[in-house]
Every structure is written in structure tokens, then in C-alpha cells.
C-alpha positions in Angstrom: 7.8 16.0 8.7 11.0 17.4 7.2 10.5 15.0 4.3 7.0 16.4 3.7 8.3 20.0 3.8 10.9 19.1 1.3 8.3 17.6 -1.0 6.2 20.7 -0.8 9.2 23.0 -1.5 10.1 20.9 -4.5 6.5 21.0 -5.7 6.6 24.8 -5.5 9.8 24.9 -7.6 8.4 22.4 -10.0 5.3 24.3 -10.7 7.4 27.3 -11.8 9.7 25.2 -13.9 6.9 23.3 -15.7 5.6 26.6 -17.1 8.9 27.2 -18.9 9.6 23.5 -19.7 6.2 22.0 -20.4 7.5 20.2 -23.5 9.8 18.0 -21.4 7.1 15.5 -20.4 8.5 12.3 -21.9 11.3 11.2 -24.1 10.7 10.1 -27.7 11.6 6.6 -26.7 8.7 6.5 -24.2 6.3 7.5 -26.9 7.6 4.7 -29.1 7.0 2.1 -26.4 3.3 2.8 -26.3 3.1 2.5 -30.1 4.9 -0.9 -30.2 3.2 -4.3 -30.6 3.5 -6.3 -27.4 6.0 -8.7 -29.0 8.2 -5.7 -29.8 8.0 -4.5 -26.2 9.2 -7.9 -25.0 12.0 -7.9 -27.5 13.1 -4.4 -26.4 13.1 -5.6 -22.7 15.1 -8.7 -23.3 18.5 -8.7 -21.6 17.8 -5.5 -19.6 17.9 -4.6 -16.0 14.7 -3.3 -14.3 15.2 -1.1 -11.2 12.2 -1.8 -8.9 11.8 0.8 -6.1 9.5 0.4 -3.2 9.0 -0.1 0.5 11.3 -2.8 1.8 10.1 -3.1 5.4 8.7 -6.6 5.1 11.2 -9.4 4.7 8.5 -11.8 3.4 7.6 -9.4 0.6 11.3 -8.8 -0.2 11.9 -12.6 -0.3 8.9 -13.1 -2.7 10.3 -10.5 -5.1 13.8 -11.8 -4.9 13.1 -15.6 -5.0 9.9 -15.9 -7.0 9.5 -12.8 -9.3 13.2 -12.2 -10.1 13.9 -15.8 -11.3 10.7 -15.9 -13.3 11.5 -12.7 -15.1 15.1 -14.0 -15.8 13.8 -17.3 -17.1 11.0 -16.1 -19.2 12.2 -12.7 -20.5 16.0 -12.5 -19.7 15.2 -9.5 -17.4 17.3 -8.9 -14.3 15.2 -7.4 -11.5 17.2 -5.1 -9.2 15.1 -4.4 -6.1 15.9 -1.2 -4.4 14.2 -0.6 -1.0 13.1 3.0 -0.6 10.2 4.7 1.0 7.7 6.5 -1.2 8.5 9.9 0.2 12.2 9.4 -0.7 11.7 8.3 -4.3 9.1 11.1 -4.8 11.7 13.6 -3.6 14.2 12.1 -6.1 11.7 12.3 -9.0 10.6 15.8 -8.1 14.3 16.8 -8.1 14.8 15.1 -11.5 11.8 16.9 -12.9 12.9 20.3 -11.7 16.3 20.0 -13.3 15.1 18.4 -16.5 16.8 15.0 -15.9 15.3 12.7 -18.5 17.6 9.8 -17.7 16.4 8.5 -14.4 17.5 5.5 -12.3 14.1 4.1 -11.4 12.0 1.9 -13.7 9.2 0.6 -11.5 7.6 2.2 -8.5 5.5 0.5 -5.8 3.0 3.3 -5.0 -0.5 4.3 -4.1 -2.6 6.8 -2.2 -1.3 10.3 -1.5 2.0 9.4 -3.1 0.3 8.6 -6.4 -1.8 11.8 -6.1 1.4 13.8 -5.7 3.2 12.0 -8.5 0.4 12.2 -11.0 -0.4 15.9 -10.2 3.3 16.8 -10.8 3.6 14.8 -14.1 6.2 12.4 -12.6 4.6 9.3 -14.2 4.8 7.7 -17.6 1.6 6.6 -19.3 -1.1 5.8 -19.8 0.2 2.3 -20.1 -2.3 0.0 -18.3 -4.3 -0.8 -21.4 -1.1 -2.0 -23.2 -0.6 -4.9 -20.7 -2.1 -8.2 -22.0 -2.5 -9.7 -18.5 -4.4 -6.6 -17.3 -6.8 -7.2 -20.2 -7.0 -10.9 -19.6 -7.3 -11.1 -15.8 -8.4 -7.8 -14.3 -11.7 -6.0 -14.2 -10.5 -2.6 -15.4 -13.9 -1.1 -14.6 -13.8 -2.0 -10.9 -13.7 1.1 -8.6 -10.6 -0.1 -6.8 -8.8 -0.2 -10.2 -10.1 3.0 -11.7 -9.5 5.0 -8.5 -6.7 5.2 -6.0 -7.8 6.6 -2.7 -10.6 8.3 -4.7 -8.2 9.8 -7.3 -8.6 8.7 -11.0 -5.8 6.3 -12.1 -6.4 6.9 -15.9 -3.9 4.2 -16.8 -0.9 5.7 -15.1 -0.5 2.8 -12.7 -1.4 -0.9 -12.7 -2.9 -2.8 -9.8 -0.4 -4.9 -7.8 -2.6 -6.3 -5.0 -5.4 -5.6 -2.7 -4.9 -4.7 0.9 -7.2 -4.5 3.9 -6.3 -3.4 7.4 -6.7 -6.3 9.9 -6.0 -6.5 13.6 -4.1 -9.5 15.1 -4.6 -11.0 18.6 -3.9 -14.2 20.6 -7.0 -16.2 21.6 -5.1 -17.6 24.6 -4.8 -14.1 26.0 -8.1 -12.4 25.0 -11.4 -14.2 25.0 -13.0 -11.9 22.5 -11.4 -9.1 20.4 -13.0 -5.6 20.5 -15.8 -5.1 17.9 -15.4 -1.3 17.8 -13.4 1.7 19.3 -15.5 1.7 22.5 -14.6 -1.9 23.3 -10.9 -1.2 22.4 -10.8 1.6 25.0 -12.4 -0.7 27.6 -9.7 -3.3 26.9 -6.9 -0.7 27.0 -8.1 0.3 30.5 -8.3 -3.3 31.6 -4.7 -4.0 30.3 -2.9 -0.6 30.6 0.4 -0.5 28.6 -0.4 -3.5 26.5 -1.9 -1.8 23.4 -0.4 0.6 20.9 -0.1 1.4 17.2 2.6 2.6 14.9 3.1 6.4 14.7 2.0 8.0 11.4 3.3 8.5 8.8 4.0 4.8 9.0 1.6 3.5 6.4 -0.3 1.0 8.6 -0.2 3.3 11.6 -1.8 6.1 9.5 -4.4 3.6 8.3 -5.2 2.7 11.9 -5.8 6.4 12.8 -8.1 6.8 9.8 -9.9 3.5 10.7 -10.6 4.9 14.2 -11.9 8.1 12.7 -14.2 6.1 10.5 -15.4 4.0 13.5 -16.1 7.1 15.6 -17.5 9.4 12.9 -18.6 7.1 10.0 -16.8 6.9 6.7 -19.5 8.2 4.4 -19.0 11.9 5.4 -15.4 11.9 4.2 -16.1 10.6 0.6 -17.6 14.0 -0.4 -16.2 16.3 2.3 -14.9 19.8 1.3 -11.2 20.4 2.2 -11.9 23.2 4.6 -14.2 20.9 6.7 -11.7 18.2 7.4 -10.4 19.3 10.8 -13.8 19.7 12.4 -14.9 16.3 11.1 -11.9 14.4 12.3 -12.0 16.1 15.7 -14.2 13.4 17.4 -11.7 10.7 16.3 -8.7 12.7 17.5 -10.5 13.3 20.8 -11.0 9.5 21.2 -7.3 8.8 20.4 -6.4 11.5 23.1 -8.6 9.6 25.6 -6.9 6.3 24.6 -3.4 7.7 24.9 -2.6 7.3 28.6 -3.6 3.6 28.6 -1.2 2.8 25.7 2.2 1.3 25.8 4.6 3.7 27.6 1.5 5.8 28.3 1.5 7.0 24.7 4.6 9.1 25.3 6.2 7.2 22.4 4.9 4.8 19.7 6.4 2.0 17.6 8.1 3.6 14.6 6.9 1.0 12.1 4.4 -1.8 11.8 7.2 -4.3 11.7 8.3 -3.1 15.2 4.7 -3.4 16.5 4.3 -6.9 15.2 7.6 -8.0 16.7 6.4 -6.6 20.0 3.2 -8.7 19.6 5.3 -11.8 18.8 7.3 -11.2 22.0 4.2 -10.7 24.1 5.0 -7.1 24.9 1.6 -6.0 23.5 -1.8 -7.7 22.9 -2.4 -6.6 19.4 -0.6 -6.4 16.1 -1.9 -5.2 12.7 -1.3 -5.5 9.0 -2.5 -4.3 5.7 -2.0 -7.9 4.4 -5.1 -9.9 5.6 -3.2 -13.2 5.7 0.0 -11.9 7.3 -0.7 -13.6 10.6 -1.2 -17.0 8.8 2.3 -16.7 7.3 3.9 -15.9 10.6 2.1 -18.8 12.3 3.5 -21.1 9.6 7.0 -19.6 10.1 6.7 -20.2 13.9 6.9 -16.5 14.7 3.4 -16.2 16.0 1.7 -18.7 18.3 -0.8 -21.3 17.1 -3.6 -19.4 18.9 -3.0 -16.2 16.9 -6.1 -14.9 15.1 -7.3 -11.9 13.1 -10.3 -9.6 13.4 -11.9 -6.5 12.0 -14.3 -4.0 13.5 -18.0 -4.6 13.0 -18.4 -1.3 11.0 -15.5 -2.4 8.8 -11.9 -1.8 8.1 -10.2 0.2 5.4 -9.3 -1.6 2.2 -7.5 -0.3 -0.9 -5.4 -1.4 -3.9 -1.7 -0.9 -4.2 -0.2 -0.3 -7.6 2.9 -0.3 -9.8 3.8 2.7 -11.9 6.6 3.8 -14.2 8.4 7.2 -13.7 8.4 9.8 -16.5 12.2 9.5 -16.9 12.6 5.7 -16.6 15.3 4.6 -19.0 13.9 1.0 -19.4 10.2 1.6 -20.0 9.9 -1.6 -22.0 11.4 -3.7 -19.3 9.2 -2.0 -16.7 6.0 -2.8 -18.7 7.0 -6.5 -19.2 7.8 -6.7 -15.4 4.5 -5.2 -14.4 2.6 -7.3 -17.0 4.1 -10.5 -15.5 3.2 -9.5 -12.0 -0.4 -8.9 -13.2 -0.6 -12.5 -14.5 -2.2 -15.5 -12.8 1.1 -17.2 -11.9 2.5 -14.3 -10.0 -0.8 -13.2 -8.4 -1.6 -16.7 -7.1 1.9 -17.1 -5.7 1.5 -13.7 -3.9 -1.9 -14.9 -2.5 -0.3 -17.8 -0.7 0.4 -16.8 3.0 3.6 -18.8 2.9 4.9 -16.5 0.1 3.2 -13.2 1.1 -0.6 -13.5 1.8 -1.5 -10.4 -0.3 -5.0 -10.3 -1.8 -4.8 -10.8 -5.6 -6.2 -8.3 -8.1 -7.5 -11.1 -10.3 -11.1 -11.0 -11.4 -12.4 -14.5 -10.4 -15.0 -14.5 -13.2 -12.2 -14.1 -15.8 -10.4 -17.2 -14.7 -10.6 -20.5 -16.5 -12.1 -23.5 -14.7 -8.6 -24.9 -14.1 -7.4 -21.5 -12.7 -10.4 -21.3 -10.4 -9.5 -24.7 -9.0 -6.0 -23.6 -8.3 -7.2 -20.3 -6.8 -9.7 -22.2 -4.5 -7.1 -24.7 -3.4 -4.6 -22.1 -2.0 -4.2 -23.0 1.7 -4.9 -19.7 3.6 -3.7 -21.3 6.8 -4.6 -20.5 10.4 -5.5 -17.1 11.7 -7.0 -15.6 8.5 -10.5 -14.2 7.8 -12.4 -15.7 4.9 -12.5 -13.4 1.9 -16.3 -13.1 1.9 -16.2 -11.8 5.5 -13.4 -9.4 4.6 -15.3 -8.0 1.7 -18.4 -7.6 3.8 -16.3 -5.5 6.2 -14.4 -3.5 3.7 -14.8 0.3 3.7 -13.2 2.7 1.1 -10.1 4.8 1.7 -10.1 8.5 2.5 -9.5 10.7 -0.5 -5.8 10.9 -1.0 -5.5 14.7 -0.5 -6.8 14.3 3.2 -4.1 11.9 4.4 -1.1 14.2 4.9 -3.3 16.7 6.7 -4.7 14.0 9.0 -1.2 12.9 9.8 -0.3 16.5 10.6 -3.3 16.8 12.9 -2.3 13.6 14.7 1.2 15.0 15.3 -0.3 18.2 16.7 -2.8 16.5 18.9 -1.1 13.3 20.1 2.6 13.2 19.4 5.2 14.8 21.7 6.7 16.4 18.5 3.6 18.5 18.3 3.7 19.7 21.9 
């Protein structure tokens, strides 16, 4: 909560400073990069270091970046990838501070970002671009007219970020312990009453915990209302979902007096048998952990009948990145077939690719179709049939605040 307050204070200061410093949007070098031929961008990036900032809470994702992407960038482009784990709220605070004092020489080159964080960054002119159309692999492999690419949590992208992967919230359970997973919020409550203390979810603002709360709101209230909802009507419309979560609370782990701080903590609790359910925004996360021996062979994945939230996560470049050429080459490589197909493999990550299947060559389609998705995963066609759109980005911080007020002891 303190981080959010700091962001809002910085935004207030920034809005004042932008009036007097509106000319300081990007450096002359950044404009030159967008005017270069792609071969010139690659030449400018050669031998450079790219500072990649993003969430570092999943060791499998970290390992993929460090052992797959970093060596490929070094071998192909002589780029050294420096991965810096940092939560989005923290790097947004850093960029807002840079903007407010006019610092044009930043320390971040690439951001892993989406949702309300992209909304904040773009609204406050913290991003460089538009650059998406400059990336050859985006043109070759991605459907740039797809809704999930043009909009991020309902907010226009307009070329200021490039799709990194597709996510969809899934729930994880053990068939040896539960005969049939709940199909909806009603059956989830019944199960919680049957097994008190064996169900919980990460506390917002954990990214996945926040998504779980929104998914419950959708299942209780329906998702359609929120796509066109006026700001002032949000609290009344989420109230039935919050009432449900309040009813669920006494049957949760530790009677809902405390919650796992992160989704990693929750999934470790599931692996240890402390709770009956885990969850992930990576649909094939469970498959990877079964392969690694961390989840049992009887682990499986499910979604609600009405659907689970899906979105796209993105990569962006800060307004004051000092290595914009290196950032663009890095992002372009990650947009390509080799990186995306590697990321799709549950043994590497299990993240849904942003590739447009119809744009693949016959040989590439064969490689795509041959990826072993392992045990415990849901077929892509079933996922897509049960995929519902995200809430508009501007609603998410407020929903998290309401959750704290209604359900967290911090709000009491």
C-alpha cells in the first residue's frame, strides 16, 4: 500500500513538472534508433549490455532467461543480458523519479510489464516508442491486429510494448486427493467447508492472487459488465464478489487471518500437501513441476466452467534507456520462433507463445505441434474456449484496495 501511495505522489509531482519540461520526452539518440535500418540497429547493439528488469519470483523463468536467452543473445548479437529482478511497482517508482528530476540516462533498458503498470507508465510518458513495428520478428510471426496484442487490459498499446507471452489463470489440484475439482465459486465454497483450512490464495497485490480475486468476481457477477463499466460504479458491481470472499474467509487456511504473500509460497504449500490447490498464470506450470519431481504424478490443472482470466504480458523500453538499440534487438529475438517455442516447452517455462500459428512455415508448425506439454496440462483449445478478458487496467488498483478494506486484517 505504501508503494502505491508513493507512486501516486510521484505521479502528482510529475504532472506538474511535465508542464514545464514537456520537451524532455526522449533523447536525440532514441529518435535516431527509430530512423535506422534494422541492420544498423543490430550494429549499434553489438558488444553492448542490456539491463533487463522484471519480476524474478519464478526460478524456472529466471533460469530460462539466464541459460537460454542470454547465451543466444551473446552468440548471435554479442549482447550481454543483465537480468535484474525487480517488481513492477519498484521500477515504476524509479522511472517516475527519473522523469521528475529530468534524468535522461537511466539504468533500465527492457521492462517486463503489463496491465495497470503499463497503464501508469504510458500515461506518464515513461516509455520509449512506438517501436513494435520496427521489429522484424513481430512483423513475421505475430498478428499485430489481434485484440490481445493491440490492447493491454483494455488499454491501447500503440506500439509502446511488444508481446512477450500469453498467460491464463489456471488452478492446480491432486487427483489422488480430490475426485473432481470445483466447476465454479459455489462448488469451491462447498469444498472449503468440507476441508476447512486446506484452501487459500495469495494476498493481493500479488499478481496471481489479484487475478484470483478478479476471477471470483467474474464468476459471481459475470465479466461482461466490467468491460464497459463507468469508474464510479465499480464498488457496487464488485460487492457480490467481495461478499462471497468474505463468506469463504473463515474456511481458508489459518481461517483467513493471513494469506500466502506470493504465488510461489502458495505453490510450495501445495507441493508440501499443506493446501489442496495451487494456481498459476502459466497454464503448463504444473507440467514442468511434475517433470522436476516437485509435484506428484497425479497433479492436474482445471479452470472454471465460465472461464478463467487470460491476458498478454509484454516487454517495453523506458524513455531514458541508454541502450535502446540493444533493447530492441533483445526484444526482437524474444519475439522470434526459436525463443517463443523454447518458452512454450514446460521443461523450460511453459508460457503460451505469442506466435500466430497461421504465419508459421510447415516445418515450424511441425516443431510447434511436437512440443511435449507433459502431464497435468489443459489442451490449448480447451484453454481458449474458457478464456475471458481482463478487467480494464484502471480498475485493478481499486479492486485491490477494496479487498484490503473488506478482507485483510490491514483494513480492519
